[in-house]
C-alpha positions as CSV (number, residue, x, y, z in Angstrom):
1,M,-8.6,169.4,68.9
2,R,-5.1,168.1,69.6
3,R,-3.8,169.7,66.3
4,M,-5.3,173.0,67.3
5,L,-3.8,172.8,70.7
6,R,-0.4,172.0,69.2
7,I,-0.7,175.0,66.9
8,L,-1.6,177.3,69.8
9,L,1.3,176.0,71.9
10,T,3.7,176.5,68.9
11,L,2.4,180.1,68.5
12,T,2.8,180.7,72.2
13,G,6.4,179.5,72.0
14,L,7.0,181.8,69.0
15,A,5.5,184.7,70.9
16,A,7.6,183.9,74.0
17,G,10.8,183.7,71.8
18,I,10.1,187.1,70.3
19,G,9.5,188.6,73.7
20,I,12.8,187.1,75.0
21,A,14.6,188.3,71.9
22,L,13.4,191.9,72.5
23,L,14.5,191.7,76.1
24,I,18.0,190.4,75.1
25,N,18.3,193.1,72.4
26,Q,17.2,195.8,74.9
27,G,19.9,194.6,77.3
28,L,22.6,194.5,74.6
29,E,21.5,197.7,72.7
30,H,24.9,199.3,73.4
31,F,26.8,196.2,72.2
32,N,27.1,194.8,68.7
33,I,27.6,191.2,69.2
34,L,26.6,190.1,65.7
35,F,28.3,190.6,62.4
36,A,25.4,192.7,61.1
37,P,24.6,195.3,63.9
38,D,21.9,197.0,61.9
39,Y,19.9,193.7,61.8
40,Q,20.8,192.5,65.3
41,E,17.2,192.8,66.6
42,I,15.7,191.1,63.6
43,I,18.2,188.3,63.8
44,L,17.6,187.8,67.5
45,I,13.8,187.7,66.9
46,I,14.2,185.1,64.1
47,I,16.6,182.9,66.1
48,C,14.7,183.0,69.4
49,G,11.2,182.9,67.8
50,F,12.2,179.8,65.8
51,A,14.0,178.1,68.7
52,F,11.1,178.6,71.2
53,G,8.4,177.8,68.6
54,L,10.2,174.6,67.7
55,L,10.8,173.7,71.4
56,F,7.1,174.3,72.2
57,F,6.0,172.3,69.2
58,L,8.2,169.3,70.2
59,L,7.0,169.5,73.8
60,S,3.3,170.1,72.9
61,S,2.4,166.4,72.6
62,G,3.6,165.7,76.2
63,I,2.1,168.9,77.6
64,I,-1.3,168.1,76.1
65,K,-1.1,164.5,77.3
66,H,-0.3,165.5,80.9
67,T,-2.7,168.4,80.9
68,L,-5.6,166.1,79.8
69,A,-4.6,163.5,82.3
70,F,-4.6,166.1,85.1
71,L,-8.0,167.4,84.0
72,S,-9.3,163.8,84.0
73,W,-7.9,163.3,87.5
74,V,-9.6,166.5,88.7
75,E,-12.9,165.4,87.1
76,N,-12.8,162.0,88.7
77,K,-12.0,163.6,92.1
78,F,-15.0,165.9,91.7
79,I,-17.2,163.0,90.7
80,E,-16.3,161.2,94.0
81,I,-17.4,164.2,96.1
82,P,-21.1,164.2,97.0
83,M,-23.2,167.0,95.5
84,P,-24.0,168.6,98.9
85,D,-20.3,169.0,99.6
86,I,-19.8,170.6,96.2
87,V,-22.7,173.0,96.7
88,S,-21.7,174.0,100.2
89,G,-18.0,174.2,99.3
90,S,-18.9,176.6,96.4
91,V,-20.9,178.8,98.7
92,G,-18.1,178.9,101.2
93,L,-15.6,179.7,98.4
94,I,-17.7,182.7,97.3
95,V,-18.2,184.0,100.9
96,G,-14.5,183.6,101.5
97,L,-13.6,185.6,98.4
98,I,-16.0,188.4,99.3
99,I,-14.6,188.6,102.9
100,A,-11.0,188.5,101.5
101,F,-11.8,191.4,99.1
102,L,-13.3,193.5,101.8
103,I,-10.3,193.0,104.1
104,S,-7.5,193.2,101.5
105,D,-8.8,196.3,99.6
106,P,-7.4,198.8,102.1
107,I,-4.2,196.9,102.4
108,S,-3.7,196.7,98.7
109,R,-3.6,200.6,98.6
110,M,-0.6,200.7,100.9
111,K,2.5,202.4,99.5
112,I,4.7,199.3,100.3
113,P,4.0,197.1,97.2
114,W,5.7,193.9,98.3
115,I,4.3,193.8,101.8
116,S,0.8,194.7,100.6
117,L,1.0,192.0,97.8
118,I,2.1,189.3,100.3
119,L,-0.6,190.3,102.8
120,T,-3.3,190.3,100.2
121,I,-2.4,186.8,98.9
122,A,-2.2,185.5,102.5
123,I,-5.7,187.0,103.3
124,Y,-7.2,185.4,100.2
125,V,-5.8,182.0,100.8
126,F,-6.8,182.0,104.5
127,S,-10.3,183.3,103.9
128,V,-11.0,180.8,101.0
129,Y,-9.7,177.9,103.1
130,L,-11.8,178.9,106.1
131,G,-14.9,179.5,103.9
132,V,-14.7,176.1,102.1
133,S,-13.8,174.2,105.3
134,I,-16.5,175.6,107.5
135,A,-19.2,175.4,104.8
136,T,-18.5,171.7,104.0
137,K,-18.3,170.7,107.7
138,R,-21.6,172.5,108.5
139,R,-23.4,171.5,105.2
140,D,-26.4,170.0,107.1
141,E,-27.1,173.4,108.7
142,L,-26.3,175.3,105.5
143,S,-28.7,173.1,103.4
144,G,-31.6,174.4,105.4
145,F,-31.2,177.8,103.7
146,F,-31.8,176.4,100.2
147,P,-35.1,175.5,98.6
148,F,-33.7,172.5,96.8
149,R,-32.9,170.7,100.0
150,K,-34.0,167.1,99.5
151,F,-34.2,164.1,101.8
152,A,-34.9,160.5,100.9
153,K,-37.8,159.5,103.2
154,D,-39.4,156.2,103.9
155,K,-42.3,157.8,105.7
156,P,-43.5,161.4,106.2
157,G,-41.4,163.0,108.9
158,K,-38.9,160.2,109.0
159,E,-35.5,160.8,107.5
160,R,-33.8,157.8,105.8
161,T,-30.2,157.2,106.5
162,S,-27.8,154.4,105.3
163,V,-24.8,153.2,107.2
164,P,-21.6,153.2,105.1
165,K,-20.1,149.8,104.3
166,V,-16.3,149.6,104.0
167,L,-15.2,146.8,101.7
168,D,-12.0,144.8,102.5
169,T,-9.8,143.1,99.9
170,S,-11.0,139.6,100.5
171,V,-14.7,140.4,99.9
172,I,-13.9,142.3,96.7
173,I,-11.9,139.4,95.3
174,D,-14.6,136.9,96.4
175,G,-17.0,138.6,94.0
176,R,-20.3,137.7,95.7
177,I,-20.6,141.3,96.9
178,F,-21.7,142.3,93.4
179,D,-24.6,139.8,93.4
180,I,-25.6,140.8,96.9
181,C,-25.7,144.5,96.0
182,K,-27.6,143.7,92.8
183,T,-30.4,142.1,94.8
184,G,-30.8,145.3,96.9
185,F,-30.1,143.6,100.3
186,V,-27.0,145.9,100.8
187,E,-27.5,149.6,100.6
188,G,-24.8,152.2,100.0
189,P,-22.7,154.0,100.2
190,L,-19.9,151.5,99.6
191,I,-16.6,152.8,100.8
192,I,-13.4,151.6,99.0
193,P,-10.3,152.6,101.0
194,S,-7.3,153.8,98.9
195,F,-5.1,151.3,100.7
196,V,-7.4,148.4,99.7
197,L,-7.1,149.6,96.0
198,E,-3.4,149.7,96.4
199,E,-3.3,146.2,97.8
200,L,-5.5,145.0,94.8
201,R,-3.0,146.7,92.4
202,H,-0.1,144.9,94.0
203,I,-1.9,141.5,93.8
204,A,-2.9,142.2,90.2
205,D,0.8,142.9,89.4
206,S,2.1,139.8,91.2
207,S,4.4,137.4,89.4
208,D,2.3,134.5,90.6
209,A,-0.4,133.8,88.0
210,L,-3.1,132.8,90.6
211,K,-2.6,135.9,92.7
212,R,-2.5,138.1,89.5
213,N,-5.9,136.6,88.4
214,R,-7.4,137.2,91.8
215,G,-6.3,140.8,91.9
216,R,-7.6,141.5,88.4
217,R,-10.9,139.8,89.3
218,G,-11.2,142.1,92.3
219,L,-10.6,145.2,90.1
220,D,-13.2,143.9,87.5
221,I,-15.7,143.4,90.3
222,L,-15.3,147.0,91.4
223,N,-15.7,148.3,87.9
224,R,-18.9,146.3,87.5
225,I,-20.3,147.6,90.8
226,Q,-19.6,151.2,89.6
227,K,-20.9,150.8,86.1
228,E,-23.8,148.3,86.4
229,L,-25.3,149.0,89.8
230,E,-27.2,152.0,91.0
231,I,-25.4,152.2,94.3
232,E,-23.1,155.0,95.6
233,V,-19.4,154.1,95.6
234,R,-16.9,156.3,97.3
235,I,-13.1,156.2,97.3
236,H,-11.7,157.1,100.7
237,E,-8.2,158.6,100.5
238,E,-7.1,158.5,104.2
239,D,-4.3,155.9,104.5
240,F,-3.4,155.8,108.3
241,A,0.3,155.9,107.5
242,D,1.2,155.1,111.1
243,T,-0.4,151.6,110.7
244,A,1.1,148.9,108.4
245,E,-1.6,146.2,108.7
246,V,-4.5,146.5,106.2
247,D,-7.0,144.9,108.6
248,T,-6.1,147.4,111.4
249,K,-6.6,150.2,108.9
250,L,-10.0,148.9,108.0
251,L,-11.1,148.8,111.6
252,K,-9.8,152.3,112.2
253,L,-11.7,153.5,109.1
254,G,-14.8,151.8,110.3
255,Q,-14.6,153.5,113.7
256,L,-13.8,156.9,112.0
257,L,-16.8,156.8,109.6
258,N,-19.1,154.9,112.0
259,A,-19.4,152.3,109.3
260,K,-19.7,148.6,109.0
261,V,-17.0,146.5,107.5
262,L,-17.9,144.0,104.8
263,T,-15.6,140.9,104.7
264,N,-15.4,137.2,104.6
265,D,-12.2,137.0,106.8
266,Y,-13.0,135.0,109.9
267,N,-10.0,136.4,111.9
268,L,-10.9,140.0,111.0
269,N,-14.4,139.3,112.2
270,K,-13.2,138.3,115.6
271,V,-10.8,141.2,116.0
272,A,-13.6,143.6,115.0
273,E,-15.9,142.2,117.6
274,F,-13.2,142.9,120.2
275,Q,-12.8,146.5,119.0
276,G,-16.5,147.2,118.8
277,V,-16.7,147.6,115.0
278,T,-19.7,146.0,113.3
279,V,-18.8,143.5,110.6
280,L,-21.0,142.0,107.9
281,N,-19.5,138.6,107.0
282,I,-20.4,137.2,103.6
283,N,-19.8,133.6,104.6
284,E,-22.2,134.0,107.6
285,L,-24.8,135.4,105.3
286,A,-24.3,132.5,102.9
287,N,-24.8,130.0,105.7
288,A,-27.8,131.9,107.0
289,V,-29.7,131.7,103.7
290,K,-29.1,128.0,103.1
291,P,-32.3,125.9,103.5
292,V,-32.9,124.4,106.9
293,V,-32.7,120.6,107.0
294,L,-34.0,118.6,110.0
295,P,-33.3,115.1,111.0
296,G,-35.8,112.7,109.5
297,E,-36.2,114.6,106.3
298,E,-35.8,112.8,103.0
299,M,-34.0,114.0,99.9
300,V,-32.6,112.7,96.6
301,V,-28.9,113.2,96.0
302,Q,-26.1,112.0,93.8
303,V,-23.2,110.3,95.6
304,I,-20.0,111.8,94.0
305,K,-17.1,110.2,95.8
306,D,-15.9,108.1,98.7
307,G,-15.9,109.6,102.2
308,K,-13.0,109.6,104.7
309,E,-14.5,106.9,106.9
310,M,-15.0,103.3,105.8
311,G,-18.2,102.9,103.7
312,Q,-19.1,106.6,103.6
313,G,-20.1,108.4,100.4
314,I,-20.1,112.2,99.7
315,A,-22.8,114.1,98.0
316,Y,-23.6,117.9,97.7
317,L,-26.7,120.0,97.6
318,D,-27.1,122.7,94.9
319,D,-25.8,125.4,97.4
320,G,-22.6,123.4,98.0
321,T,-23.6,121.9,101.4
322,M,-21.8,118.6,101.9
323,I,-23.8,115.5,102.7
324,V,-22.0,112.5,104.3
325,V,-23.9,109.4,103.4
326,D,-23.3,106.5,105.8
327,G,-23.0,103.3,103.7
328,G,-23.0,105.4,100.5
329,K,-19.6,104.2,99.1
330,K,-21.3,101.4,97.1
331,H,-23.6,103.9,95.5
332,V,-20.9,106.2,94.1
333,G,-22.1,107.6,90.8
334,E,-25.7,106.8,91.6
335,T,-28.6,109.1,92.5
336,I,-30.3,107.7,95.6
337,G,-32.9,108.6,98.2
338,V,-31.4,109.4,101.6
339,M,-32.8,110.2,105.1
340,V,-31.1,112.9,107.2
341,T,-29.8,111.6,110.5
342,S,-28.1,114.7,111.9
343,V,-26.9,118.2,111.0
344,L,-23.6,119.7,112.1
345,Q,-23.0,123.4,112.0
346,T,-19.2,124.3,111.9
347,A,-17.2,127.5,111.3
348,A,-16.7,126.3,107.7
349,G,-20.4,125.8,107.1
350,R,-23.1,123.2,107.5
351,M,-22.6,119.5,107.2
352,I,-25.4,117.0,106.8
353,F,-25.2,113.3,107.8
354,A,-27.6,110.9,106.1
355,K,-28.2,107.2,105.4
356,P,-29.6,105.5,102.2
357,K,-33.2,104.6,102.1
358,S,-34.2,101.0,101.3
359,A,-32.9,99.6,98.0
360,D,-36.3,99.7,96.2
361,Q,-36.3,103.4,96.6
362,I,-33.1,104.1,94.8
363,V,-33.9,106.3,91.8
364,S,-31.2,105.1,89.4
């Protein structure tokens, strides 16, 4: 395909060169600027045809590359647009073209060619813009005229709607959002702001190895969500150029789209509460789904290391919850039975305090 395109571009350059040679010869028909005036036209055709053909051949690789990249960009943009917007926009485009034709037809017959041409172009551009804009903004009303209108319904007569979720940079890099979406507890559409993608790219290009790995992990998580999960993902292009802070942009976007912001940033959570934007915090969800432990319960744990206070030992549950074992220092490296004495809930998570059971109940 690329070879055929290069051949076509070379032939196009050859044809353009011949056309330019004929124009030059026509302008210089009363002047003999070459040593062989009888063959002036042929010589000009050969020189210009060869020169433009060679030029187009040399440029064809770059032209094809950029053209295919542009077409791929257009295709990706159309993929991001919901199908109802494409259908309604196409209807608006057709209606706009019909109205523009009806209005411009009498104008195009005017005897003043330049004015009629400019007016005709302006009418077409204005009508098409209005048609597409109005049709997309009123798509819900327009969809009632089509027999293929379809709603996702939970129950007869009840329309199902999903609130958009805006992802911030921290929750993408964290990676747990992929597993949560995979379980089906979070419904789409997921909104990825363009400024969040830009921040991820900057982090992925950082000179610091740790930051670079975090940024690349975030981009990998987004690719996995798009490819492996059946959940709608949209890229939102609005950037809020008047605002520099990414967190502020996220909250503005949440207000604009009437969406919820998915994050694990504690400070963003507090600011969002003040501004009235609903936030879904991954850390709060993780704490909420941890098993409830009550004082007096017994469990078997492995003491990993010494605690901060004298005689304390530290153990962990499978979900990462830290257990402070009073008098557990002497059992470091052992698996023992403990009894829960108290549970402390902090902003960082849940902390369990326990004490060893009697010596004859030690497992190993």
